[in-house]
N, C-alpha and C positions, 0 to 999 in steps of 0.2 A: 504494500500500500504506500502510495506517495505521501511523504510527510508534508502536512499543510502548515502555513504560517500560523503562529499563535497570536491572538489579539494582544495578549499580555507580553509575549516575548518580542514581537515584531511590529506592533502597531501603536498601542497606547502604553507607553513606557519606553525607556527605563526611567526610574526615579533617578534624578541626577543633579549635578551642578555644572556650571560652565557654559560656554557659548555654543558648543556644537556637539550633537549626539554622535556624529561620525567621528569627530576628533576626541572629544572628552570622554563620553560614555563608553564607546567601543574600546578606546585605548585602556581605560580603567579595567574593563572586562578582560582584555587580553593580558594585561599585567597581573591581574588577580588569578587568572587561570595559569599563566606561565610559572609564577612563583611556587605553585603547588608541586611542580615537577622537580624541585631541588631537594637534596637530602637534608640540608641544614638551613641556616638563616642567611638571607640575602646579604651579600657583601658588595658586589659590583654589578652594574647593569650598563649595557651599551644598547641604545635604541637607534636604529638607522632607518632613514627614509631614502627611497630611490630618487636620484637627481632628476629623473624624467617623470616622476610621479606628481600627483596633485598636491601633496603635502609639503614638498620641499620648500615652497615659498612662504608658508604660513602656519607651520605646525605649532609654533610657540604661541602666536597671537590667538589661534583658535582653540587653545586649551588642551592640546595633546600632552604637553608636559604635565599640566595639572592632573589630568586623568591617569596617565601612565604611572606617574609617581604614586598617586593614591592607591592604584591597584597593586603595584609592587610592594608598597608598604602596608597593604591590607587594611586600609582605612575605609570605613563604610562611607558611602556617598552622602548619607544624611548627617554625618559627623562634621561639625564646623572646622575640624582640622583639615578638611579638604581644601580650605582656603589658603593654607600655608604648607603645602606638601614639600616644597623645596627646603623650607626651614626645618621641617621634621626630618627629612632625609639627612641633612647636615648634622642635626642633633644626634641621630642614631648612627652616624658615621657610615652611612650607606652612600656609595658613590654612584650616581646615575648620570650618564652622559648621553648626549644626543648628537647625531652627525648626519650629514648628507653624503651618501655613497652611491654605489651602483651594484645591483644584484638582480638575479632572475626573479621575475614576479609576473603575475597575470592580472593585477588590479591596480588602478591609480591610487588607491588608499592602502598601499602595502607597507608593512613595517617588519623589520628584522630585529629580533630581540635576543641578545646574548646575556645570560645570567651566570654569575659565579657566586658560590656560597662559602661559608666559613669552614667547610670540611674539604674544600678543594673541588667539589662537584661543579659541573658546568652543564648548561642546557641552552640550545639555540632554537628559536621558534620563528617561523615565517607566518605572519598573519595578515589578514585583510579586513578592513572595516567596510561593511556592506551597506551602510546607511541606516539612520535611525537608531544607532547603538548596537545593531546586530554585527557579528563578527564571524570569522572563520579561521581556524588554525589549519594551515595548509602544509606545513612541514614541522617536524620535530627532529632535531639533529640530522637534517637532510633526508630523513625518511618522509616520503610524501604521504600525508594523511588528509582526513576531512572530518572536522568536528566543529560544531558551533556552540560548544559549551552547554549543551542541553541534556547531557547524560552524566551518570557516574562513570568515571574512566579509571582503569588500571593500566599503567604503562610499565611494561616489563622489558628491560634491556638484557639480552641473553646471548650466550655463545652457541646455543642450540635453539631450534624452533619450539621445542617442548610441547608440540601439539597434542600428542597422545596423553601426556600428563594432564594437560588442561581439560581434555575431554573427560578424563576420569574424575576430576575434582570439581569442575565448574557445574553449577546447576544449569538447566536448559535455557533459562531466560538470559544468561550472560553470553553475549556474542563477542567474538574476537576475530582479529585479522593479524596475520604475521607478515611483517615487512622485512625484507633482507637487503643487506648491503655489505659486500666484501666479507662474507662469512660471519657477519654479525647480524643480530636480529632484534627487531623491536616489535613486541606483541602488544596490541592495543585492544583491551577488553572494554566493553561498554554495557551498561545496565540501566534500566529505568528505575531501579531501586538500589538502596545502599548495598554495597558489596561487603560481606561479613569480614570483620577484622581478622578473625582467625584464619580465614582463607587467604587474606593478604600475607599474613605472617607465614603461612604454609608455603606459599610461592617463594618467599624470600629465602627459604632454607635450601632451595635447589642449588646444587653445586655450580651449574652453568649460568645461573642468574646473577648478573652483576649489579643490578639496581632495580628497585620497584618504587613507583610513585603512584599515589592515589589522589585523583583530582575530582572534587565534588562539582556539581553543576553550578554554573555562573548565572544561567537564565532562570527567571521565576517559575516557568513551567517546564517540567521535565518531560522529555519526549519518550516515545515508546509505548504510550498508553492509548494511542489513537484508535478509534473505531470508525466504521464506515458511516458517512453522512447520507441522508436521503436525497441530497442534491450535490452537484459539483459545479456545473457551469452557471453563469448568471441567468440564462434563460430557464434552466431547470429550477433555480432558486425561486424565480418569479412564479413558475407553475406550481411548485410545492407550496408556496405561500398562499396562492389562491385556493388550492385544494384543501389546505389545512386551516385556512383563515387565521394565519399567524402574521404578526407585523415583522418588519425587518429587525427590530430590536429583539424580539423573542427568538428569531432565527439566529441572530448573532450569539445569543446566550446558548442556544442549542449547538451551534457550530463549535463554540469553545468547550462545551461539555464533551463533544465527540473528539475534539483535538487533544484535550488535556487528560480526560478520564476523571476529572474532579466533579464534585457534586454541584448542583445549582447553588446551594447555600454558600459553598466555598468560593465560587466564582463571583457571586454577588458581593461577598465580603471583600474580595480583592478589588473589584471595581469601585466599591464604596470608598475604600482607602485611597485609591487614586484620585477620585473626585474630590475628596477632602483635601488632598495635597494641592490639587489644581486650584481650588477655591481659596486655600490658604495663601498660595502664591499671589493671588489677586489682592487679598487683604494686606499682605506684606508690602506689595508694590504701592497700594493706595496710602498706606501708612507712612511711606517715605523710605527710600533707600539711598545709600551713598557708597560709592566705590571709586577709587582714584583712576584706575586704568580702564576707563570707558569713554565713549564718545558723547553720549547724550546724558544730560542731567535728568532728574525726576521731572516728568511732564504729565503724568496721569492725573494729577490733581487739577490741572488746568481746565479740564472739561467741566467739572462741577463749578469752578469759579466763573467760567464763561457763561454757563447756563444760569447761574444765580444773578449775573449782571445783565441777563437777557440779550447777550450778544449772539447767541446761537439758538437753534430750535429748542423749545421748552418740552421737557418730558419725553424726548425722542428716544426710541430704543437704539438708534444709531449712536447717540451720545454715550449710552451705557456700553455698547460694544467697543467703541473707540477707547473708552476709559479702561475697560477690562483688558483689552489687548495691550495697552501701554503698561498697565500694572504688571502683567505677567512678564513682559519683555524686560521691564526694569528689575524685577526680582531675578531674572536670569542673568542680566548683565552685572548684578551685584553679587553673583555667586551664591544666591540663596537656592534652596531646594525647589526644583521644578519637575514636571513630568513631560518628557518628550512625547509629542502628540500630533503626528507620528515622529517628528524630529524636534531637536531643540530649536533649529532655525524657524520652524513653523509651529512652535509649541503654544502660541497664544490663540490661534484661530478657533479651534474647537472649544476650548474651555471658556473663552471670552463670549463667543456667540451663544453657547448653550446656557451659560449662567444668565445672560441677559434675556434670552427667549423664555427659559423656564420660569423666571420671575415674572415676566410679562403675561404668560398664559397661566400662571399659578399652578405649575406642574407639581405633582406629588413626587416624593423621593423615588418611588418605584418607576414613575414615568421618566424621570431624569436618568435613572439607571439604564432603562431600556434604550433611551436615546444614545447613551454612550456605547451600548452593545451594537446598536445600528451603525454608529460611526466606525466601530471596530471591525464590523463585517465588511464594510466598503473598503476599509484600509487593508484587510486581509487579501481581498481580490487585487488591490493595488500592489501589495507585496508580491503576489503571484505573477504580476506583470512586470512593469519597469522597476519596482522597488523604490527606495527612498534616497538613493545616493545622488546628491547634487553634483558630485564630482564626475558622475557618469551621465547625468541627464539634465542638469541645471535645476533651477528652483521650481520648474513645473512639476517635479515630483516631491517637493516639500510643501510649499504653499498651495500648489495645485491639488495635491492629495488631501491636505487638511481642509481645503474648501469643499471638496467632494464629500469628505467624511462629515463635515459640519452640516452641509446641505441635507444629507440623508437623515442626520440626527434631528434636525429641525422639523422635517416632515414627520418624523416619529412623534415629536412633541405636539405637532398639529393634529395628530390622530390620523395621518394619511396612510396609504397603502404601501406595501413593499414596492410595487411598480412605480408609484409616484416618488418614493424615496430614492430609488435607483435612477429615475429620470432626473431628479434634482441634482444628484451627484454627477450625472453625465453633463448637465448644463453647466454646473459650476466648474468642472474640470475643463470643459471645452473653452471656457473663458480664460483659462490660465495656460493653455498650451503655448509652448515657446518661451515661457518666462525664464530669464537668465538668472544666474546666481553670481552677484558681484558685490559682496560685502565691502563697505568702505573701511579702509585701514585694517582689513582682515578681521574686524570685529563683527560678530553677528548681531548688529544692532540696527544699522541703516545700510541699505534701504529696507531691511527686514521688517522694521516696525510698520512702515507703510504697506508692505506686501501682506503682512499678517492682517492688518486692518482691512485692506481691500478684499482679501480672501474671505474674511468673516462676513463682510457686508454682501459680497458676492454669494455666499452660502445662503444668507437670509433671502435675498432676492430670487435666487434659483429655487429655493424651497417654496417660496410664495407663488412663483409661476407654475411650478409642478402641481401643487395642490389646487391651484385655480384652473388647471386643465391645459396649460401651455404644452406644446409638443417639444420634446427634446431631440427628436429626429435621429440622432446617432446613438445606437445602443452603447451602454457603458463599456462592454468588452472591446468594442471597436475604438472607442475613445482611448482606452488604455494601450491598445496596439499602436494608435497614432502617435502617442507620446514617445514610444520607443523609436518610431521612424523619424520623428522630428529631432530627437536628441542626437541621432546619427548625423544630422546635417548641421548641428550646432558646433561652433569652434570650441576647442578646449578652454580658450582664454575666458569664456563666460560660464565656466562650470566650476565655480568656487576656488579659483586659483589666485584671485587678486590681480590677474593680468589683463583684464578687459572690462568693458562696461563702465559703470560709474566709478569703479575702483581705481581707474587710471586717469580720472579727471584731475586738473591742477588742484582743485579744492580738496579732493580726497587725498592726493599725495601730500598736501600741506598738513592735513590732519594726521596722517601716518607719521610724518617726520616729527611733528610735535609730540606724539605719544612715545616715540622712540628715544626722545632726549632724556 
């Protein structure tokens, strides 16, 4: 069975700090996974970025150092120590270096991480950030592998393949692959549940085994518990919805139950916690944030001030959306805890729009929950298509995706049908096709603030049109295919490299120079 994206692993989340989910959250996850493969305590780390990759120009400004340091030092993202990871590394006498080099890789967001510990052990990992905080470990010590941190893993370095021994001692649910290289072997075992410690210790006693490392999952949803869904394509989803009389939100919850193997109550609790964090980031932003190394000051409070002085529309939901978007973006730029939704660059669109609309329609908590599951399901289909990497596709897969997710969720709040919700998502994404990614001074603040605001308002208007009966014309699956075709025609310079678009205007260059002083 083909593994599906998880709403919690790949769409709404991760819980993070920093400017970029691709840079900050994914590097944190890579670092946290990699350090588990050492025998002892981390002593030195070398993190390399390919000179021809997307990160060589902006890895520090976009928070890769912040994230990688935090992961290597095993600091939780919600811990305020994430704001000072370089200081903590120095305090612990852990040397973490970053460099631009050249190495074989297949993704613009590749990183080569070499770690040494206090026992003399060393491990080298090639990883790629896939967008939205998702990642893939592609090599361990030059053995080509494939893992996204969503299983329990046992790594066994051995002078023999020991396949017969493993068949005798491993329970059936543990799968493994043996990789060979110059008469040396790396056996990688994976399981959707904890691997018993006595089994790990048993393997360590084999004479041919040189090293054993046990790595726990990094992702919030463990894979391997998936069951078959009653729908797969978008058209079959619409048909199933009509036959079962279920809304898109209910189907999103069903989707994640089948994907995760968790109960409805467990999934609702996870989503409730994420919504609380999203709305807390709005409250923190509105209360006022301050951070030296950012472009924009606090501005979210200006909407209320302008409304009170009757300079703008009175009591408009647009005012509330703009205010909420700015508040989330300000929390993000001040390194407060946010939820990537589906990315950090587009984190404000869904949360800002849904808070404003749910208050306006006086939605219940259950209705708000279902709207987020509706957003998550649209995001899951987006993840199956182009994915969320701006370095591959531009901002059409960040703010474009979030606009479509929010539009579908707003239809859910309006009480609309699945067909209307997917039609709204189609219209909203159509309006964002071709959107470039060109952060000013390599900070994910501007023009990201305006793009998030536009995406949220776009979502509201698209949902309004869909429920009113407007035709979306192009089915959602064909819109997602179009994004991939368009991205192939977009130059690399406008895909989050800082080498094109607004990022190279004289004004932007002046801002970047001022921040580097």
